[in-house]
C-alpha positions as CSV (number, residue, x, y, z in Angstrom):
1,M,-4.7,4.0,1.8
2,S,-3.6,7.5,1.1
3,Q,-1.9,9.1,-1.8
4,E,0.8,10.0,0.7
5,N,1.6,6.3,1.2
6,V,1.8,5.8,-2.5
7,E,4.2,8.7,-2.7
8,V,6.5,7.2,-0.1
9,V,6.9,4.0,-2.2
10,R,7.3,6.1,-5.3
11,R,10.2,8.0,-3.7
12,L,11.9,4.7,-2.8
13,M,11.4,3.4,-6.3
14,D,12.9,6.6,-7.7
15,H,16.1,5.8,-5.7
16,W,16.1,2.2,-7.0
17,E,15.5,3.2,-10.6
18,R,18.6,5.4,-10.4
19,G,20.7,2.5,-9.0
20,D,20.9,4.3,-5.6
21,W,20.6,1.1,-3.5
22,R,21.5,2.9,-0.2
23,G,19.2,5.9,-0.8
24,G,15.8,6.3,0.8
25,R,16.8,5.1,4.2
26,E,14.7,7.9,5.7
27,L,11.6,6.3,4.2
28,F,11.8,3.2,6.4
29,A,10.7,3.0,10.0
30,N,13.6,2.0,12.4
31,D,11.9,-1.3,13.1
32,C,10.9,-2.1,9.5
33,E,11.1,-5.7,8.3
34,I,12.2,-6.4,4.7
35,V,11.3,-9.9,3.5
36,F,13.3,-11.1,0.5
37,S,11.2,-14.0,-1.1
38,T,12.7,-17.3,-2.2
39,S,10.9,-16.8,-5.5
40,W,13.6,-14.4,-6.8
41,F,16.2,-13.6,-4.1
42,P,19.1,-16.1,-3.5
43,D,19.6,-14.9,0.2
44,A,15.9,-15.1,1.1
45,G,14.9,-14.2,4.6
46,T,13.6,-11.5,6.8
47,Y,15.9,-8.6,7.6
48,K,15.6,-5.6,9.8
49,V,16.1,-2.3,8.0
50,G,19.6,-1.0,8.4
51,W,23.0,-2.5,7.6
52,E,21.9,-6.1,7.3
53,A,19.1,-5.4,4.8
54,V,21.3,-3.0,2.8
55,R,24.1,-5.6,2.8
56,A,21.8,-8.4,1.6
57,W,20.5,-6.1,-1.2
58,T,23.9,-4.8,-2.3
59,D,25.4,-8.4,-2.2
60,F,22.6,-9.3,-4.6
61,T,23.1,-6.3,-6.9
62,D,26.9,-6.7,-6.9
63,A,26.5,-10.2,-8.4
64,W,25.4,-8.5,-11.6
65,E,27.6,-6.9,-14.3
66,E,24.6,-4.8,-15.1
67,F,21.5,-4.5,-13.0
68,E,18.5,-2.1,-13.2
69,V,15.1,-1.7,-11.7
70,G,12.2,-0.3,-13.8
71,V,8.9,0.5,-12.2
72,D,5.9,-0.5,-14.3
73,Q,3.2,0.5,-11.9
74,I,2.5,1.5,-8.3
75,V,-0.9,0.5,-7.1
76,D,-2.9,1.7,-4.1
77,A,-4.2,-1.6,-2.7
78,G,-6.0,-0.7,0.4
79,E,-3.8,-1.3,3.4
80,Y,-0.8,-2.0,1.0
81,V,1.1,-0.2,-1.7
82,V,2.1,-2.6,-4.5
83,A,5.0,-1.9,-6.8
84,L,5.1,-3.9,-10.0
85,V,8.7,-3.8,-11.2
86,R,10.9,-5.2,-13.9
87,N,14.5,-6.2,-13.0
88,R,16.9,-6.5,-15.8
89,G,20.5,-7.5,-15.6
90,R,23.5,-9.6,-16.8
91,G,25.1,-12.0,-14.3
92,R,28.7,-11.1,-13.5
93,A,30.0,-14.7,-13.4
94,S,27.5,-16.4,-15.8
95,G,27.0,-13.6,-18.4
96,A,23.3,-14.7,-18.4
97,D,20.7,-12.0,-19.2
98,V,17.8,-11.8,-16.9
99,D,14.5,-9.9,-17.4
100,A,12.2,-10.6,-14.5
101,E,8.8,-9.2,-13.6
102,V,8.7,-8.9,-9.8
103,G,6.8,-7.1,-7.2
104,G,6.9,-5.5,-3.8
105,V,4.2,-5.2,-1.2
106,F,4.8,-2.3,1.1
107,T,3.0,-1.4,4.4
108,V,3.3,2.3,5.2
109,R,2.3,3.8,8.5
110,D,2.8,7.4,9.6
111,G,4.8,8.2,6.4
112,K,7.3,5.3,6.9
113,I,7.6,1.9,5.4
114,V,7.1,-0.6,8.2
115,R,7.3,-3.8,6.1
116,A,8.4,-4.5,2.6
117,D,7.8,-7.9,1.0
118,L,9.9,-8.3,-2.2
119,T,8.6,-11.2,-4.2
120,D,7.4,-12.2,-7.7
121,R,4.8,-10.2,-9.4
122,Q,2.0,-12.8,-9.1
123,R,2.5,-13.1,-5.3
124,A,2.6,-9.3,-4.9
125,L,-0.7,-9.0,-6.7
126,E,-2.3,-11.8,-4.7
127,A,-1.1,-10.4,-1.4
128,A,-2.8,-7.2,-2.2
129,G,-6.0,-9.0,-3.4
130,L,-5.4,-8.0,-7.1
131,R,-5.0,-9.8,-10.4
132,E,-2.9,-8.9,-13.4
């Protein structure tokens, strides 16, 4: 794994930390798969990058009165880059506050994200052969 791959994921996380959910499209390969895990995403499934993945993500973020992503750590994990993230928000309908530690496992090839598995923190660490 190269520092360049870590930097690709860092650039994506920079968009998400700013709440720029549509930003960073240039960081994804055209045939990238994004997997939203059932462990934290209500519309779990595998999406191809592009409109369907953006729509699934923005449908999720629009359900929140407030929603933010904060990156705790980005880890070079051999063939993967793992992002350990904290999602905080307040549900639009419920008013419930959420503070969740989650993770993403990213596969980067030739400077582009070819797969992104968005899951809970423990599964992200395990997928990369790491422990908290």
